[in-house]
N, C-alpha and C positions, 0 to 999 in steps of 0.2 A: 940312244934308245928313243924310238918314236913315241909320241903321245899314245896313251891307251885309247882304243876306238871309242869308248864311252865319253872320254874327255873331248875328243875331236867332234863327236856327234853333238854334244852339248853346245860347244862353241859355234858350230854351224847353225844349230837350231836357234840360239839366242840372237844371232846376227842376221838370220835369213827367214826362218819360218818357225815360230814358237810352238806351233802344234806338234812339231817333230820331237819336242822334249818328251812327249809320252813314250817314244821309242826307247829312251835312254834312262828315264827316271823311275824309281820305285814309287808307287802311289803315295806313300807317306814320307818321301824323301824331304830333306831339309837343306836349304841353301842359306849360308850366312856370309855377311860382309862385315867382319869384325872391325874394320876401320871406318865404317860409315859414320857420318856425323848425325847429330840429333834430327836433322831435317831430311835424312835419307833413309831408305829401307835398309834394315840391318839383318832381317831374318824372314825367310819365306818358307812356309810349311805346306807340303803337299803339291803334287804335280799339277793339279788344277790351278792353284794359285800361281805356280811358276809360269804356266802358259798365259795366264791373265797378265802377269807382271811384264813378261817379255814380249807379249803380243801387242803392246801399245805402240804409240807413235815412236818412230825411230829418230834418234839424235845423231847417229853416225852412219856412214856408208863406206863401202869399199874396204872392209875389214881384211887385215892380213895378220896371221899369228905365226910368230917364229919361236920355235922351241929353243930354249936356252939350256935347260938341264932337266932331267927327269930321274925319279927314283921310284922303283916298283918293289912292293912287298906282296906278291900274289898270295902267299899263304894267309895273310891278314886282309887281303882284298883292299889294300891301301896303296894309293898312287899320288905322288907329289910331283908337280911340274913348275918350273920357272918359265914364263912365257913373256915375250915382248910382243905387244900389239900395236898396229898402226891402223888408222882409219881417218876419215874426213868428216868434220862437223858438217851436217847438212845445212844448218842455218847460215853459217858463215863461210864455208869452204876451207876453213883453216885445218891444218894437220893436227891430229890427235895421236899422241904417243903415250903408251902406258906399259909398265912392267907389272906383272902379276906373279904371285905365288899361290898355287891352288893345291889344296889337300882334298882328295876325292876318295871316298870309301864306297865300295860296292856291296850290295846285298848278296845273298847266296845264289841269286838268279842272274848276277852280272849287271844289275841295274844300279844306278846311282842312288845311294842311301843318304850320303852326306857330302856336301861340297862347301868348303871354306875358301873364300877368295880374298886374298890380301892385295891391296893396291895403294898407290899414292893418291890420297883424296885431293891433294892440291892441284893435280892435273885434270880433274874432272870439271 
């Protein structure tokens, strides 16, 4: 099963053009990184803050996302995906590889209300 369009839209926006997050997110949506360390951002509330956070300087380029597994519960507007990501560190040119598990819930208008992203912090 392919990724939900809102999930694909979010991933493209955060890696290419943060302003496009406004197309996919509810104004009061919340993004959480439960595995973030104390020195990392762990929660971002509201689409304006999301655009600000992801609109900063880029650390990676040439992103590629490969779907591993997806689960959809359209009745509850809940979507879960395992994704493998590859990119290149801009500063060093080194390869970046990461595996993510993402829980996404949509509001009644099909916009992202909640996004919980789990990843291996040792790879960052």
